[in-house]
KOLDO-695621 format. One record per residue: residue number from 1; z negated, x negated, y negated of N, C-alpha, C, CB in turn. Coordinates in steps of 0.1 Angstrom, whole numbers, plus 5000, padded with zeros to 4 digits. Glycine has a CB too. Layout:
N
<node NUM <Z X Y> <Z X Y> <Z X Y> <Z X Y>>,
...
***
This chain:
172
<node 1 <5000 4992 5012> <5000 5000 5000> <5000 4991 4987> <4988 5009 5000>>,
<node 2 <4990 4982 4986> <4990 4973 4974> <4992 4959 4979> <4976 4974 4967>>,
<node 3 <4997 4950 4970> <4999 4936 4974> <4992 4928 4963> <5014 4933 4974>>,
<node 4 <4988 4916 4968> <4981 4906 4959> <4991 4902 4948> <4976 4894 4967>>,
<node 5 <4987 4902 4935> <4995 4898 4924> <5001 4910 4917> <5006 4889 4929>>,
<node 6 <5000 4922 4923> <5006 4934 4917> <4998 4939 4905> <5007 4945 4928>>,
<node 7 <5004 4943 4895> <4998 4949 4883> <4995 4964 4885> <5006 4946 4870>>,
<node 8 <4983 4968 4883> <4979 4982 4886> <4971 4987 4874> <4971 4983 4899>>,
<node 9 <4967 5000 4875> <4958 5006 4865> <4946 5012 4873> <4965 5017 4857>>,
<node 10 <4936 5014 4866> <4924 5020 4872> <4921 5033 4865> <4911 5010 4871>>,
<node 11 <4919 5043 4873> <4916 5056 4868> <4904 5056 4858> <4914 5067 4879>>,
<node 12 <4904 5063 4847> <4894 5064 4837> <4891 5051 4830> <4881 5069 4843>>,
<node 13 <4901 5041 4831> <4900 5029 4824> <4913 5026 4816> <4896 5017 4833>>,
<node 14 <4912 5018 4806> <4924 5014 4799> <4927 5000 4802> <4922 5016 4783>>,
<node 15 <4940 4996 4800> <4943 4982 4803> <4951 4980 4815> <4931 4973 4803>>,
<node 16 <4955 4968 4818> <4963 4964 4830> <4954 4955 4838> <4977 4957 4826>>,
<node 17 <4955 4956 4851> <4947 4948 4860> <4957 4942 4871> <4936 4957 4867>>,
<node 18 <4954 4930 4875> <4962 4923 4885> <4953 4921 4897> <4967 4909 4880>>,
<node 19 <4959 4925 4909> <4951 4924 4921> <4949 4910 4926> <4958 4933 4933>>,
<node 20 <4937 4906 4929> <4933 4892 4933> <4932 4892 4948> <4921 4887 4926>>,
<node 21 <4924 4902 4954> <4922 4903 4968> <4920 4918 4972> <4910 4895 4973>>,
<node 22 <4923 4921 4985> <4922 4935 4989> <4913 4935 5001> <4937 4940 4993>>,
<node 23 <4903 4944 5000> <4893 4946 5012> <4896 4959 5018> <4879 4945 5007>>,
<node 24 <4888 4964 5027> <4890 4977 5033> <4888 4988 5024> <4880 4978 5045>>,
<node 25 <4878 4989 5016> <4875 4999 5006> <4875 4994 4992> <4862 5006 5009>>,
<node 26 <4874 4981 4990> <4872 4975 4977> <4884 4966 4974> <4859 4967 4976>>,
<node 27 <4889 4967 4961> <4900 4959 4956> <4895 4951 4945> <4913 4967 4952>>,
<node 28 <4896 4937 4946> <4892 4928 4936> <4903 4926 4926> <4887 4915 4942>>,
<node 29 <4901 4929 4913> <4911 4928 4903> <4906 4919 4892> <4916 4942 4897>>,
<node 30 <4916 4914 4884> <4912 4907 4872> <4919 4914 4860> <4917 4892 4873>>,
<node 31 <4911 4916 4849> <4917 4923 4838> <4925 4914 4829> <4906 4930 4830>>,
<node 32 <4931 4919 4819> <4940 4912 4810> <4933 4901 4802> <4947 4921 4800>>,
<node 33 <4919 4902 4802> <4911 4892 4795> <4905 4881 4804> <4900 4899 4787>>,
<node 34 <4908 4883 4817> <4904 4873 4827> <4891 4876 4834> <4902 4860 4820>>,
<node 35 <4885 4888 4832> <4873 4892 4839> <4876 4898 4852> <4865 4902 4830>>,
<node 36 <4867 4894 4863> <4869 4899 4876> <4861 4913 4877> <4863 4890 4887>>,
<node 37 <4867 4922 4885> <4861 4935 4887> <4864 4940 4901> <4868 4945 4876>>,
<node 38 <4854 4945 4907> <4855 4951 4921> <4856 4966 4919> <4844 4947 4930>>,
<node 39 <4866 4972 4925> <4869 4987 4922> <4872 4993 4936> <4881 4989 4913>>,
<node 40 <4867 5006 4938> <4870 5013 4950> <4885 5015 4950> <4863 5027 4950>>,
<node 41 <4891 5015 4962> <4905 5015 4964> <4911 5029 4959> <4909 5013 4978>>,
<node 42 <4903 5039 4960> <4908 5053 4956> <4909 5054 4941> <4899 5064 4961>>,
<node 43 <4904 5045 4933> <4905 5045 4918> <4916 5036 4913> <4892 5040 4912>>,
<node 44 <4923 5029 4921> <4934 5021 4917> <4947 5028 4919> <4934 5007 4925>>,
<node 45 <4956 5027 4909> <4969 5034 4910> <4980 5024 4906> <4970 5046 4901>>,
<node 46 <4992 5026 4912> <5003 5017 4909> <5009 5021 4896> <5014 5018 4920>>,
<node 47 <5015 5011 4889> <5022 5014 4876> <5036 5016 4880> <5020 5002 4866>>,
<node 48 <5042 5027 4875> <5056 5030 4877> <5063 5030 4863> <5058 5043 4884>>,
<node 49 <5074 5023 4863> <5082 5023 4850> <5094 5031 4852> <5085 5008 4847>>,
<node 50 <5096 5040 4842> <5108 5049 4842> <5117 5044 4831> <5103 5063 4840>>,
<node 51 <5130 5045 4834> <5140 5042 4825> <5145 5055 4819> <5152 5034 4831>>,
<node 52 <5142 5057 4806> <5145 5070 4800> <5159 5069 4793> <5135 5073 4789>>,
<node 53 <5165 5058 4793> <5178 5056 4787> <5177 5055 4772> <5187 5068 4791>>,
<node 54 <5188 5058 4765> <5188 5057 4751> <5186 5071 4745> <5202 5052 4746>>,
<node 55 <5177 5072 4736> <5174 5085 4729> <5179 5085 4715> <5158 5088 4729>>,
<node 56 <5188 5094 4712> <5194 5095 4699> <5188 5105 4691> <5209 5097 4701>>,
<node 57 <5186 5102 4678> <5180 5112 4669> <5191 5121 4664> <5173 5104 4657>>,
<node 58 <5188 5134 4663> <5197 5143 4657> <5194 5144 4642> <5196 5157 4664>>,
<node 59 <5202 5150 4635> <5200 5151 4620> <5187 5158 4617> <5212 5158 4613>>,
<node 60 <5184 5168 4625> <5172 5176 4623> <5159 5168 4626> <5172 5189 4631>>,
<node 61 <5161 5158 4634> <5149 5150 4638> <5146 5139 4627> <5151 5143 4651>>,
<node 62 <5156 5136 4619> <5154 5126 4609> <5147 5132 4597> <5168 5120 4604>>,
<node 63 <5135 5126 4594> <5127 5132 4584> <5127 5122 4572> <5112 5134 4589>>,
<node 64 <5130 5128 4560> <5129 5119 4548> <5115 5117 4544> <5138 5125 4537>>,
<node 65 <5111 5105 4540> <5097 5103 4536> <5093 5112 4525> <5096 5088 4533>>,
<node 66 <5081 5117 4526> <5075 5125 4515> <5070 5116 4504> <5064 5134 4520>>,
<node 67 <5072 5120 4492> <5067 5113 4481> <5054 5120 4476> <5078 5112 4469>>,
<node 68 <5044 5113 4475> <5031 5119 4470> <5030 5120 4455> <5019 5111 4476>>,
<node 69 <5039 5114 4448> <5039 5114 4434> <5045 5127 4429> <5046 5102 4428>>,
<node 70 <5040 5132 4418> <5045 5144 4412> <5055 5141 4402> <5034 5153 4406>>,
<node 71 <5067 5146 4403> <5078 5143 4393> <5075 5152 4381> <5092 5146 4400>>,
<node 72 <5075 5146 4369> <5072 5153 4357> <5082 5164 4354> <5071 5143 4345>>,
<node 73 <5095 5162 4358> <5105 5173 4356> <5102 5185 4364> <5119 5167 4358>>,
<node 74 <5095 5184 4375> <5093 5195 4384> <5081 5204 4380> <5090 5190 4398>>,
<node 75 <5073 5199 4370> <5062 5207 4366> <5067 5217 4355> <5051 5198 4360>>,
<node 76 <5064 5230 4357> <5067 5240 4347> <5060 5237 4334> <5064 5254 4352>>,
<node 77 <5067 5239 4322> <5062 5236 4309> <5062 5248 4300> <5069 5224 4303>>,
<node 78 <5052 5250 4292> <5052 5260 4282> <5049 5254 4268> <5042 5271 4285>>,
<node 79 <5058 5255 4259> <5056 5250 4245> <5050 5261 4237> <5069 5244 4239>>,
<node 80 <5038 5260 4233> <5031 5271 4225> <5033 5269 4210> <5017 5271 4228>>,
<node 81 <5041 5259 4205> <5044 5259 4191> <5051 5272 4187> <5053 5246 4187>>,
<node 82 <5045 5278 4177> <5050 5291 4174> <5065 5292 4170> <5042 5297 4162>>,
<node 83 <5070 5281 4164> <5084 5280 4160> <5093 5280 4173> <5086 5268 4151>>,
<node 84 <5088 5275 4184> <5097 5274 4196> <5100 5287 4203> <5090 5264 4206>>,
<node 85 <5093 5297 4200> <5096 5310 4207> <5098 5322 4197> <5086 5313 4217>>,
<node 86 <5095 5320 4185> <5096 5332 4175> <5106 5328 4165> <5083 5335 4169>>,
<node 87 <5118 5335 4165> <5128 5333 4155> <5127 5343 4143> <5142 5333 4161>>,
<node 88 <5116 5350 4142> <5114 5360 4132> <5113 5353 4119> <5101 5368 4135>>,
<node 89 <5120 5358 4109> <5120 5352 4096> <5109 5357 4087> <5134 5355 4089>>,
<node 90 <5102 5367 4092> <5091 5373 4084> <5078 5364 4085> <5088 5387 4088>>,
<node 91 <5071 5363 4075> <5059 5356 4074> <5048 5364 4082> <5054 5352 4060>>,
<node 92 <5041 5357 4091> <5029 5364 4098> <5017 5355 4096> <5033 5365 4113>>,
<node 93 <5006 5362 4097> <4993 5355 4095> <4990 5346 4107> <4981 5365 4093>>,
<node 94 <4980 5337 4104> <4976 5327 4114> <4970 5334 4126> <4966 5317 4108>>,
<node 95 <4963 5345 4124> <4957 5352 4135> <4967 5359 4144> <4947 5363 4129>>,
<node 96 <4978 5364 4137> <4989 5370 4145> <4996 5360 4153> <4999 5378 4136>>,
<node 97 <4998 5348 4148> <5005 5337 4155> <4996 5333 4167> <5007 5325 4146>>,
<node 98 <4983 5332 4165> <4974 5328 4175> <4974 5339 4187> <4960 5326 4170>>,
<node 99 <4974 5352 4183> <4974 5362 4193> <4986 5362 4201> <4972 5376 4186>>,
<node 100 <4998 5360 4195> <5010 5359 4202> <5010 5347 4212> <5022 5358 4192>>,
<node 101 <5005 5336 4207> <5005 5323 4215> <4996 5326 4227> <4999 5312 4207>>,
<node 102 <4984 5332 4226> <4975 5334 4237> <4981 5344 4247> <4962 5340 4232>>,
<node 103 <4988 5354 4242> <4994 5364 4251> <5005 5358 4259> <5000 5376 4243>>,
<node 104 <5013 5349 4253> <5024 5342 4260> <5018 5333 4270> <5033 5334 4250>>,
<node 105 <5007 5326 4267> <5000 5317 4276> <4995 5324 4288> <4988 5310 4269>>,
<node 106 <4989 5336 4286> <4984 5344 4298> <4995 5348 4307> <4975 5355 4292>>,
<node 107 <5006 5353 4301> <5017 5358 4309> <5023 5346 4317> <5028 5364 4300>>,
<node 108 <5024 5334 4311> <5029 5322 4317> <5021 5319 4329> <5030 5310 4307>>,
<node 109 <5008 5318 4328> <4998 5314 4338> <4999 5325 4349> <4984 5313 4333>>,
<node 110 <4998 5338 4346> <4999 5348 4356> <5012 5348 4364> <4997 5362 4349>>,
<node 111 <5023 5345 4357> <5035 5344 4364> <5035 5333 4374> <5047 5343 4355>>,
<node 112 <5030 5322 4370> <5030 5310 4380> <5019 5312 4390> <5027 5297 4372>>,
<node 113 <5009 5320 4388> <4999 5323 4398> <5006 5331 4409> <4987 5330 4392>>,
<node 114 <5014 5341 4405> <5021 5349 4415> <5031 5341 4423> <5029 5360 4408>>,
<node 115 <5037 5331 4416> <5047 5322 4423> <5041 5311 4431> <5057 5316 4413>>,
<node 116 <5027 5310 4431> <5019 5300 4438> <5022 5286 4433> <5022 5301 4453>>,
<node 117 <5024 5284 4420> <5026 5271 4414> <5012 5265 4412> <5033 5272 4400>>,
<node 118 <5010 5253 4416> <4997 5246 4415> <4994 5238 4403> <4995 5238 4427>>,
<node 119 <5005 5235 4395> <5002 5227 4383> <5013 5231 4372> <5003 5212 4386>>,
<node 120 <5008 5233 4360> <5017 5236 4349> <5013 5227 4337> <5016 5251 4345>>,
<node 121 <5022 5225 4328> <5019 5218 4316> <5020 5227 4304> <5029 5206 4314>>,
<node 122 <5010 5227 4296> <5010 5236 4284> <5009 5226 4272> <4998 5246 4284>>,
<node 123 <5019 5228 4263> <5020 5220 4251> <5014 5229 4240> <5035 5215 4247>>,
<node 124 <5002 5225 4235> <4995 5233 4225> <4996 5226 4211> <4981 5235 4229>>,
<node 125 <5000 5214 4211> <5000 5207 4198> <4987 5200 4195> <5004 5216 4187>>,
<node 126 <4987 5191 4186> <4975 5184 4182> <4967 5192 4172> <4979 5170 4176>>,
<node 127 <4972 5195 4161> <4965 5204 4151> <4950 5202 4150> <4968 5218 4155>>,
<node 128 <4943 5213 4147> <4929 5212 4146> <4922 5215 4159> <4924 5223 4136>>,
<node 129 <4929 5218 4170> <4924 5220 4183> <4919 5234 4186> <4912 5211 4185>>,
<node 130 <4922 5243 4177> <4918 5257 4179> <4924 5264 4191> <4921 5266 4167>>,
<node 131 <4937 5262 4193> <4945 5268 4204> <4940 5262 4217> <4960 5266 4202>>,
<node 132 <4939 5248 4217> <4934 5241 4229> <4921 5246 4233> <4935 5226 4227>>,
<node 133 <4912 5247 4224> <4898 5251 4227> <4897 5266 4232> <4889 5250 4215>>,
<node 134 <4906 5275 4227> <4906 5288 4231> <4912 5290 4246> <4914 5297 4222>>,
<node 135 <4922 5281 4248> <4928 5281 4262> <4918 5276 4272> <4941 5272 4262>>,
<node 136 <4910 5266 4268> <4900 5261 4277> <4889 5271 4279> <4894 5248 4271>>,
<node 137 <4885 5278 4268> <4875 5289 4270> <4880 5300 4279> <4871 5294 4256>>,
<node 138 <4892 5303 4277> <4898 5314 4286> <4898 5310 4301> <4913 5317 4281>>,
<node 139 <4901 5297 4303> <4901 5293 4317> <4887 5291 4323> <4909 5280 4318>>,
<node 140 <4878 5286 4315> <4864 5284 4319> <4858 5297 4324> <4856 5278 4308>>,
<node 141 <4862 5308 4319> <4856 5320 4323> <4861 5325 4337> <4858 5331 4313>>,
<node 142 <4870 5318 4343> <4876 5322 4355> <4875 5311 4366> <4890 5327 4353>>,
<node 143 <4874 5315 4378> <4875 5305 4389> <4889 5301 4392> <4868 5310 4402>>,
<node 144 <4891 5288 4397> <4903 5284 4402> <4912 5277 4392> <4911 5295 4407>>,
<node 145 <4907 5273 4381> <4915 5266 4371> <4908 5253 4366> <4918 5275 4359>>,
<node 146 <4916 5242 4365> <4911 5230 4359> <4921 5226 4348> <4909 5219 4370>>,
<node 147 <4915 5221 4337> <4924 5217 4326> <4921 5203 4322> <4922 5226 4313>>,
<node 148 <4932 5194 4322> <4930 5180 4318> <4940 5176 4308> <4932 5172 4331>>,
<node 149 <4937 5167 4300> <4946 5162 4289> <4958 5155 4296> <4939 5152 4280>>,
<node 150 <4970 5158 4290> <4982 5153 4296> <4987 5140 4289> <4993 5163 4295>>,
<node 151 <4986 5140 4276> <4991 5128 4269> <4983 5125 4257> <5006 5129 4265>>,
<node 152 <4984 5113 4253> <4976 5109 4241> <4985 5102 4231> <4964 5100 4245>>,
<node 153 <4985 5106 4219> <4992 5099 4209> <4982 5094 4198> <5004 5107 4202>>,
<node 154 <4987 5088 4188> <4978 5083 4177> <4972 5095 4170> <4987 5075 4167>>,
<node 155 <4978 5106 4170> <4973 5118 4163> <4963 5126 4172> <4984 5127 4159>>,
<node 156 <4963 5123 4185> <4954 5130 4194> <4962 5135 4207> <4948 5142 4187>>,
<node 157 <4955 5145 4214> <4961 5150 4226> <4968 5163 4223> <4950 5152 4237>>,
<node 158 <4981 5164 4226> <4988 5176 4222> <4993 5185 4234> <5000 5173 4214>>,
<node 159 <4989 5181 4246> <4993 5188 4258> <4983 5187 4269> <5007 5183 4263>>,
<node 160 <4982 5197 4278> <4972 5197 4289> <4979 5201 4302> <4960 5206 4285>>,
<node 161 <4974 5195 4312> <4978 5200 4326> <4968 5210 4330> <4979 5188 4336>>,
<node 162 <4973 5221 4336> <4964 5231 4342> <4967 5231 4357> <4966 5245 4335>>,
<node 163 <4957 5228 4364> <4958 5228 4379> <4952 5242 4383> <4950 5217 4386>>,
<node 164 <4960 5249 4392> <4957 5262 4397> <4954 5261 4412> <4968 5272 4394>>,
<node 165 <4942 5265 4415> <4938 5266 4429> <4941 5280 4434> <4923 5263 4432>>,
<node 166 <4953 5282 4440> <4959 5295 4443> <4949 5304 4451> <4971 5293 4451>>,
<node 167 <4942 5298 4460> <4933 5306 4469> <4922 5313 4462> <4928 5297 4480>>,
<node 168 <4917 5307 4451> <4906 5314 4444> <4908 5318 4429> <4894 5304 4444>>,
<node 169 <4920 5314 4424> <4923 5317 4410> <4925 5332 4408> <4936 5310 4406>>,
<node 170 <4920 5336 4397> <4921 5350 4392> <4931 5352 4381> <4907 5356 4388>>,
<node 171 <4938 5363 4380> <4947 5364 4369> <4940 5365 4356> <4955 5377 4371>>,
<node 172 <4947 5360 4345> <4941 5360 4332> <4943 5374 4325> <4947 5349 4323>>,
***
C-alpha cells in the first residue's frame, strides 16, 4: 500500500510527510521541517495529483479592480448661491432668499435620500456663515446625516460634504 520515501498526508494535520519506515500498524514519517512522527496507518493517506488542464477566464470572470477613492465628479452638487437658480429680475428680501435656499436644499437632500445617494456636496458660499449654520442646525435635528467642510480658501469654507446614512436617515 505505502512505500518508503513516498510523500503522504496525515488526516487532521497540515503539511507534507515523507515515509521513513513502515510497521504493522504504525508508519514512521518525517515532516517538511525534519521532525520524526509515528502515526497510525489508518491516519495516513496518499497524495494524488490531478491535471486540470488549462482554465481560461471568460469575460464575465474578469473583474476590474475596484477603486476605493471617490471621484469628485460623481458626487451630486447643489450650488445655493441665489443667483445660480433664480433669474428673477425683481428685488427680494434677504429673508425671502434664505427661505428659497433652504427649501431648495431640503428638496435636494430628500431627492437624494430617495435615490439612496450616500454623499452630496452643498456649496453655500463663504459669506457670514448664516446659511451654513442653518443647514447644520437642520441636519443636527435628524439622525443619519454628517456634515463636513469640503474646501478651504483664504476667505473661509464655502462648501460642505453631507454624508447620508441611508438606513437611518429621515427626510427633511
